[in-house]
N, C-alpha and C positions, 0 to 999 in steps of 0.2 A: 220743158226747157231744152235749149240746145247747148251742149257742152263742147269745148275745144280741148283737145289733148295738147298739153304744153310740155309733157315729159313722159317718156316711156322707155323703160329698160325691162329686161326679162324679170317677171315677178313683181313689178311695181309700175303703176301708172297714175299720173296726176292729171285731172281735168278741171277746167274752170268754165263758168258761164258769166255772161255780162249782167246777170241779174242775181241779186242776193235772194235768200229765202229765209223763211221764219225758222225759229228753233223747232217748232212742231214738225215742219216739213223735213228738217235735217234729221230729227230723231226717227221719223217713220222711214226715211230713206236708208238710214244706217241699219235699222232693223231688217228691212227688206233685202238690202244688199248682203248683209251678214248671213242670211238664210240661203244664199245661192251657193251651191256646191262648187268648191274651188276658190272661193273668196276667203282669204285667211285673215284679213284685217281691213277695217274701214275707218278713215278719219275725215270728218267733214267740218269745214269752217263756214257756217251759214252767212256770216257778214261779208266774206270775200267771195262767196260762191265757189268754193274750192272743195274738190273731192279727191282724196288719195286712197287708192286701193292696192292692197297687197294680195297677190293671187298665186296659186300653185298650178292652176290649169287654165291655159289660154281660152278654152271653150267657155269659161265662165264670163268672159268679157262681153260676149254678144248679149246674153240676157241682162247683164248689168247695164249695157248701153241702152237697151230698150227701156229699162226701168228709169234711168235718168232722163231719157227723152220724154217720158210720160209724166214726170214729176211736175206738180203745179208750180207756176211762177207767181209767188205771192208778195214780191217786193218790186220796187221800181228798178229800172236799169241803173247800173253804177255810172256816175259821171266822174271821170278821173281828172278832168281839168275844169276849173271853175272860173267865173268872171273875177275881175279884180277884187270886187267886194263880196263875192259869193262865199257863203258858208260862215260869215261872221255872226257871232251871237247878236241877236236882234234886241234893240232897246225898246222898241214900240210896245211889246207886251207889258213892260213895266209902266210905261206912260198910260196905257189903257187901264191897267189894274188900279193905279193910284189916283189918276186924274180924270178918267172918263167914267169908269164903272160906278163910282160912288154917286154919280148924278143920273144914272140910268134907272129905269123902273126895276123893282125887285125881281119880277119875273124874268127880265132879260139877264140880270146878273146871275140868277140861278141857272138859267139855260146855258149861259156862257161857261159857268163853272162845271156843269155836267158834261158839256161837250169837251172841255179841256181835260176832264178826268178820264174819259173813255179809253184812250190808249194805255194809261197806267193801270186801269182796272182790268183791261183785257190781258195784259201781261201778267198781272197778279193772279187772275183766274187760271191762266195757262200753267203757271208755276205750281199753284196749289193742286191742280188736277194731277200733275205729274209728281206730286209729293216733293217738290223742291222748295225748301225754305230759304229763299235767297233774297237779295236786295229788292228785286222787283216785287216779290210777294210782300215784303215789309212796307215798301212805299205804297203799293196799292191798298193794303189793309189800312194804313194810316189815313189815306184819302177817303176810303170807304167809311171809316168810323166818323170822320168829320162830317161826311154827307149824311150819315144816319142820325147824327146829333143835330142835323140841320145847321151846322156851322159852315155855311157855304163860303164865307169869306176866307176862313182858314184853309178849306179845301182848295180854293182858287189860288191862294198864296203858295200852297204846297206844290201844285202843278206848275206854277210859274217858276218857282225856284229850282225844282227838279229839272224842268225843261231847259232852263238857262244853264244849269250845270252840265247837262248832256251836250248842249250846243258848244259850251266852252271847251269840253273835252274833244269833241269832234273837230272843232276849228283848229285847236292847237295841234292835234294829231295830224290833220290833213296838211296844214301849213308846214309842219316840221318835215313830214315825209316828202312834200313837194320840193322843199329846199334841198333835202338830202339827195333826192333823185336827180335834180338838175345838176348837182355837182358830180354825180356818178355817171351821168350820160356820157356815151362814148364820144371822144374827141380825137379824130384822126386827121392829120394833115397830108401825109404821103404814104403810099403803099407800094409794095412790090407786086408787079403783074407780069404775066407772060402774054405777049401780044405778037402775033405773026412769027412765033418761034423764038422771039427775042425777049430776054428778061430785062425789065427796066423799072425804074423808080418814078412814079407819076403822082401828081396831086390827087387827093381822094376824089375831088369833084370830077376828074377826067375818066373815072372808071366807067366802062360800058359793059353790057351784058355778055358781049362776045369775048371779053377778057377772061383770063384765069388769074385769080388773086392768089398770091403765094404767101403762106403763113408758116413760119418756122418756130422752133422751140423758144418758149418764153414770150412770144408775141401774141397780141390780142387779135381775134378775128374781127375784121372791120365791116363785114357785110353778112347778111343772111344769104345762105346758098347751099349748094350740094357739092360734095367732094367729087371732083372729076378725076383726080389722080393722087396717089399717096396714101399714107396711113399715119395717124397721130393720136395721142392721148390728149383729150380735150377736157379742161376743167370747166364745167358748166354751172358752177355753184351760184354765179351771179344771176342765172336764169331759173334754175330749178331748186337751189338750196342743197343739192347733193354734193358732198365734199370730195368724192372720189372722181378721178379722171375717167372719162368714157372713151373707148376706142372708136374712132371715126375713120372709115375707109371709103373706097369708091362707092358712090350712090347714097352715102349717109348725109343727113342734113346737119348743118352747123349754123350757129346764130351769132350775130354781132354782139360783142362784149364778152364772149367766152374766150378762154385762153388756151393756147396749145402748150401743154406741159413738155411733151417730147414728140419728135417726129417732124414731118413736113407734109403739107397738103396743098393741092391746087384746087381752088374753089371756083365753081361756076356760079356767079351771083344771081340770086333771085329777088333780093331786096337790097336797095342801096340808098344811103343818105338818110333823110329826115325820118322816114317811116321806121327804119331799124332802130334809130336812136330813140324814137318814141316808144317802141316796143321794149327797149332796154329799160327805160324809165318805168314803164308799167310793171315789168317783172320785178324791179327792185321794190316798188311800192307794195306789191303783193307779198313780198317775202321779208322785208326789213323789220316789220314789227314782231316777227317771231323771236327776235333776240331779246327777250325780256330779261331784265335784271333779276337776280335771285331774290333781292329784297322786295321787289314788286310781287313776285309769286308768294313770298312769305306773308305780305300784308293782305293779298287777296285771299289766301287761305284763312288768315286771322279774321278777315271780314266775313267770310262764309260761316266761321264758327260763332261769330258774334250775333248773327241774325237769329238763330234759334234761341239763344240766351235772351235776347230782347223780347221775343214772342213769349217765352216762358215766364219772364219777370212780369210782363203785362198781365198775363193770365193769373198769376198768383196775386197780384194787386187787386184784380177784379174779384177773385174768389174770397179774399179776406175782407175787402172793404165794400164790395158790391157797388163801387163808385166807378162808373164808366169814364167819367172825366179824368180821374187819376190814372186809370188804365191807359186811356188814350194819350195822356201826357207822357207816360213811360214809353209807349209804342212809338211816339213821334220823335223820340230821341234815339238816334242810331249811330253807332260808331263806324259802321261799315261804309257808309256813303263817302265820308271824307277819306278814309283809308284807301278805298278803291279808286277814287277820283284823283286825289292829290298826288299820289305816288307816280302813276304813269305820266301825269302832266308834268311833274318835276323832271322826270327822265327825258321826256320828249322836248321840254323847254331847254334842258341842258344840251341835248343834241343839236337843237336849233341854234342855241347860242354859240356852240362850237362852229357851226357853219358860218355864222357871222364873223367869227374870228379866224376863219380859214383852217379850221380843225375838223376833219370829217371823222366822227365816231359812228361806227356802223351798227351799233346796237346798245340797248340799255345795259346789258350785262357787262359791256366793256367800260362804261362809265363807272359802274360799281367796282370793277377790277382796278381801274385807274386810281380810285380813292385809297386802295390798300397797297400800292406798289412800294416796295422797300429796296428793290435791286433793279438797276438799269444796265443792260448790256448793249454796247455799241458795236456795229461793224465799222471798220475804219474807212475804207475806200468809198468815196462818194457820199459818205454820211458825216463823219467828223471832218473829213477833208472835202475839198471843193467837188461839187458834182460834175465839174467840167475840167478834168485833168488835162495837162498839156504835155506834148512830147518835148523833153528837155535835150535829149542827145540821141544820136543814132550811130551805132558802131557796126562795122563790117569786118568779119574775120579775114576775108580775102577780097580786098577791093577790086582786084583784077577780074575776079569771077563774078562777084555781086557788089555793085557800088552801094553807097548808103541810100541813094535814090531807088535802087532796085529793091533794097530791103524794105523801105517804106512803101513803095508801090505794091509789092506783093502782099505785105501785111495789111494794107488798106483794102486790097481786093478781097481778102478773106474776112476782115473785120466788119465790112459794110453790111453784112447780113444780120448783125446782132445789135441789140439796143443798149448794151452795157456802156457806162460812161467812158471806160478805157477804150473800148472799140470805137466809139464816136470820136474820141480825141485823135486816134491814129488816122481815121478817115479825114477828119478836119485838117490835120497837118498836111496830108497828101494834097488836099484840095488847095490849101493856101500856097503850096509850092507848085501848083499846076501840074501835078504828076497824074496823068491819065492812065487808066489800067483797063485792059480788056478782060472779059470773063473767060479766062482760059482754064479755069479749074473745074473739077467735077463737084458733086454735091458736098457741101461743107458739113462736117460732123462736129457738133458742139459737145464737149465733155465738161459737165458742170464743175465749176471751180478749178478746172485744170487748164483748158485751152481749147483750140480747135485744130482739126485735121482735114486734109483734102488731098486730091491728086492734081498736080499742076504740071502740064506738059509731060505727063507720064511719070512724074516724080512725086513721092509722098512728102507733103509739106506739113510741118507741125509749128504751131504758134501758141505759146502759153507760158506758164510759170516754170521755174527751175525744177520744182518737184515733178511736174508733168514730164518734162523732157528727160530729166536724169533718172528718176526712180521708176516712172511708169514706162518710158520708151527707151531707156538705156543710152541716152545721148551723152557724150563726153563733152563737158564745158570747161575743162581744165585749161584749155588753150587761152581762155580769156579771164582766168581767175584774178589777175591783178586788176584788170579793168572793172570786173564785177565787184571787187572789194572797194575800189575807189567810188564807184557809183553808189554802192550801199551805204558807205560812210556819209555821203551827202544826203541820204534819206530818200533816194529815188526808188520807185517801184520798177521792176525790170520785166520786160517781155523778151522771150528767147525765140528766135526763128531757126528752125532746122530744115534742111532739104536733103532728102535721101539719106537720112541717118547721121548727118553731120551738122554741127552748129555753124550757121552762116552769118548771124547777126544778132544784135541786141538793141532793143529800143528802151531807153530810160524815160520813165514817165514822172514828171513833176506833179506831185499831188499836194497842192497847197492846202494848209489847214483852213477851214472855214473861219471867218473873222469872229463869228459868234460862239465857236466851240468852247473856248476856254471859259468864257462867261457862263455858258450853260452848265459846265461841270461845277463851277462854284455855286451856281444857283441851286443845283440839285442837292448839294450839301446843306444849303440854307433851308431847303424844304424837308430835310430830315431823311433823305435817301442815303442809307448807310453803306451801300455797296455799289460801286461803279466799276465796270469791266469793259475792256476793249478787245475785240477779236479781229484778226486779220490773217489773210493768206500770205502776207509779206514775211520776209525773213526777220529774225530776232532783232538785228541792228536797226532796221527801218522802223519796226514797231516800237522799240524802246525810245527812239528819237521823237516820234510823234506823241507817245504817252507822256514823256517828260515835258514836252512843250505844253501839253494840255493840263497837266497836273493829275493824271490818272495813275494810280499806284499799281493797279493790277491789269495785266494784259496777257493774251495768248497769241503767239505768232505761228505762221505756217499752218493755219487751221483749215481743214477741209470742211465742206458743207455738212457732212454727217457728224463731224466733230463739233461744229457750232451747235447743231441741234442737241448733241449729247451734253455739251456744257450747260445749255439752258435747261435741259431735262433734269440734270443732276441738281441744279440750283432749285428747281421747282420741288423735286423730291425731298430736298433738305428742309423744306418748309418756307422758303422765301417766295415772295410774290414778285414775279419777274416781268419786266418790260424789255423787249428786244427791239432795237431800232436798226434797220438795214434797208438797202435800196436795190439790191441785185437779185438776179434769179437764184444765185447760190445761197442767198440769205433766207429763201422761202421756207425751208424745213425748220430753221430756228425760229422764224416768225410764228409758225404754226405751233411750235412747242411751248412758246412763252404764254404766260397768263394774258398778256396784251402784246400783240405784234404791231409795230409802228413803222411806217415808211414815209418817204417824201413824195411830193407831187411828181418829180422827175424820175422816180424810181422805175424799175422794169415793170412791164405790164403784170407779170406773174406776182411780183412782190406787192403791187397795189391790190391785186385780187385777193391775196392771202391775208394781208394785213388787216387788223381790226380798226386801226386808226391811220388816217392819211393826213399828213401835214401839207395842206394845199397852198400855204403861203410861201413855200420854197426855202424856208429857213428853219433852223433847229429851235428857235425860240418858241415855236408852236408846241414843242414838247412840254414846256413849263405851263403853257396855257391849258393843254390837255390834262395835266396832272391837277392843276388848280380847279379845272372844270369838274373833274370827277370828285374831288374832295368837297367842293362847294355844293354840288348836287346832293351828295349823301348827307352833308350837314343840313341842307334844307329839308330833306326827307325826314331826318331824325327830329328836327324841330316841329315839323307838321304833325308827326306821330305823337309827340309829347303834348302838343297843343290840343290835338283831337281828343286824346284820352282824358286830359285834365278838364277841358271845357264841357265835354259831353257827360263826364261823370258828375260835374256840378249841376248840369241841367237835369240829369237823372234824379239826383237827390231832390232838386226843386220839384220835379213831378211827383215823386213819392210822397213828399211832405205836403203837397198841395200848394206850394208857393208859386208854381208856374202852371198856368192854364194850358190846355192842349194847343191853343193857337200860339201862345207865347213860346211854348216848348218847340213847336215846329219852326217858328221864326228863328229862334236862337240856334237850333240845330242846323238849319239850312244856311243861316248866315255864317256859321262856323265852317260848313262845307265849302261855301263859296269863298270865304276868307282864306282858308288854307290852300284852295285851288289858285286863287290870285297870287298868293305868296309863292306857290310852287312855280309860277311862271315868271317871277321876277328874275332879273339877271343875277348870276352868282359871282361873276368876275368883277374885280375892282375896276373902277373907271367907267362903268356902264351907267 
């Protein structure tokens, strides 16, 4: 098989192939790789054709590569895209079994039964050879007993129902991931490029290979390419699953959909447009199902423990009764099938339903966490307030030196390099007033949650919060104290502009409250959320005005990013299950610290990358949908668990007492499995 390296850092390499391989091949590969000196760890996923190696000596990679190249390819190539109806569970086998085969000669029915049983028997033999008492061993043994008893109709029905259950799982899994991937595909309209020595903003479609794409802190990489200049820490978790930023310098490869956490790089494109977007989708599909819910893992472990119990009980029945029919009846009743199948189906169905309601949940474990949330923490700006703030007023300290137009022009020149809603508002105001600005400044430095700094015409320019200018940079703002108090009383957020160590202007930002914010806070109370808090970098007076308007009793003002994360961490440590909702780069640490991080569609690229849930509808009402989705999915899983345990226990008693024949036991058990699976896929939200 030919493997492709998709991620490589010192000591760790991940490879994938376009073909899956069997469990036997995976086990033999793992054993052989583990014997190579310098290989410290091996993790193989045969279904996805993925191999992860941890190594202490790079010399070990050469023999490992040869071993992988020589590995047999014993499965068909993966097809990541399907036809419109591809992959659907097929109904024809049911028609053939119930309406055609009864009228066929007995020999043909027997041959059809044996052919259908071969895949299940092969997997059973493989499991038993390796001393694995798993679901495949149980299914194969049950089919084998039916065949030995010459009960070919029961054996055929077993293979039919088991096969349909597999198709049902694969279809739901594939469709859910396809929908999720399509929503996480990279969507870029305009990008900054360097062309002929001039920095310009152009439509994404106009990029050519001779351009140098500029990506700064907090922005997504729009193309596949090689770093031509600069150094940056790049978050590649969307591609590799690795959570820590990776340093990328001149000559390093970068990929579309990853995010620059800090620094600035100029990229020479090697892949542009549709191809890179498709690669992003494929990477997400490969990695998204790793985020299992804890309850799914619990049920899978419970299912594994149930299989030996079923084998043992069947053996005891045969030893005491010498009645193979009763033993087969017990063996054909299995708790594990329904537990293994219905739980992941319910989770994937819940994620898929979220997509239909424009709520992107990035993994099953976050659905489970949503169901237990008792505390919600909001960032104010761009979240509880409008995502598109507006410039309300511009003040100049010395109009003869810098007019209000000069203040706005210079601020827009600096802010246009950053994606935060406040920055966009300043740029938009300058455009509306037709204030054009030349690129006369040097590299812009972004100080998270504080502001930005640069050199303009040889002068150091600072733009940001009062905390940044006063406490960090020592700028005196007392000359405007009366105006500052007036603007603060009106609830405005303030941007301060300083040139060469002196305050020169203030931009007052009007931050209207979202129309749905107050209703959302009331709705959270109705859902039993006991604790709601607002965090903001604004001053106390502005924060209090917004909190009062929304009915929020607890808030923190003038909060720095590290303080936001600390607040969330303290809540988590106190035993609360915390959801954090924010949209800016400076919210990312807090989003990561929460049990569930939530952001909005228009949030910063880094916030969307870090968040566990993205509200794609652009309104806060999606948060209620997300909470109801998590609770509904967990209720569905709980119901399926209780139904599985109750019904299969009744069938087990029926088999032990002889009230149920093996065929009827198999039908009842498999009907239960299919029933809870169908129930798992039903919508959980009201109005569906």
